[in-house]
N, C-alpha and C positions, 0 to 999 in steps of 0.2 A: 432488509436492513442496509443502511448506507455503509460504505467502506471507502477507505483512502487507498487507491491502487498506486503502488510505488515500484518503479523499476529498481531492481537490486543495484544496478550500475550507478544510480543516482543517490543511493542511500548514504547519508552522512550522519545518521542518528547516533545515539549513545552507543559507543563501542563496548564490546564485552558483555552484553546482556546474556544471562543464562538461557540455555535452550528451554523451550516451553513457556517462555514469558509472552504475555500479550502486550502489544504496543498499540497505543491509541493516539489520535490527533484531534485537537479541538480548537475552537475560536476563543477559548478562555483558559486561564490557568487551571491546572489539574493537580491532584494529589496522586502520589504513587511512590513506589520504592525507589524509582529513578524518574526524574523529571528534567526536561530541557526545552529550549526553544530551538526552532529550526525553520527550514523553508516553508513558506505558506503553501498549504495544500487545502485542508478544510479549515485551517487556522495555523498559528505558529507554535502552539503549545503541544508538547508530547509528554506522555507518561508511559511507564511500563511496570508490570508486576506479574507474579505467577498466574498462570491459567488455573482457575479454580478446579478444573477437572484433573489437575496433576498433583494436587496437594490434599492432605487429609486433616481431620480434627479442627482445632482452633485456627490453624493456618488457612484452611479452606473457607471458614466463615469470614475471615479477614479478606481473603481474595474475592469472595462473592460480594462482600460489602463494597470493596474497591470498584469492582466492575459495575455495580448498581450506581455508585457515585458517578462514575464516568458517563453512564447513560444519561443521568440527570444533567450533566454538564455538556451534553450534546457532543460527546467524544465518539469518533468513529474508529473502528479497528483498522490498523494498517495491514494491508494484504500485499505481499510481494509478488512481483512478476519479473519477466525478462523479455528482451527483444525477441527471442525465439517463441515464447508464448504469445506475445503480441502479434508477431507475424502470422501465427496460425489463426488468430481471431480475425485479422485483416483479410487473409486469404479466404476464410469462410464467408466473410462479408462480400468479397468479390464474387464468390461462387453463387451467393444468393441472387446476385444481379446478372448472372450468366457469364461472368468473365473467368477465364482460366488462369489469368496472371495479372500482375500489376501493369505490365506492358499493354495487355489488351484493354485494361481499364483506363490507361492513359494517365496514371498517377503513380507515384512511388509508394512503397510500403510506409515510409516515414510520414508522407503527406496524408495518407489515408488514416494512419494511426492517430495523428494529430486531430484530424477532423472527427474521429470517433472519441476523442477525449482520453486516449490511451497514452501512457507515459513512455513514449519511444525515447531511447537514449542514443544520441549520435556519437558513435565511437570515433575517437581520433585516429587518423591514419598515420602510422609511423613511417618515417622516411627511410 
């Protein structure tokens, strides 16, 4: 299944969503309990609602219907990551090619993350 990988440091989505809600991103407008537009990833349209596995009864049926609607609209789930998690993936890629570090590979972690399509976040250095 496709997904939208987002670095938590770059997230500017709807604030204050309840824990356990699913967030999706699509190239077309979506329905949801919360909807908004944001940075282009798979599209600019975002929606959120309860994860069907966390609710019961009629609420669960509604949540399942919402998720099915999102699939029909080509919405991909948003999955959060961090620079630390991305660094581990990059180091694993270096190891696949026999490098023990970024220095040995002759490329920075950020450059390799970018080439792998991973959402590395350049942190500002404070003075």
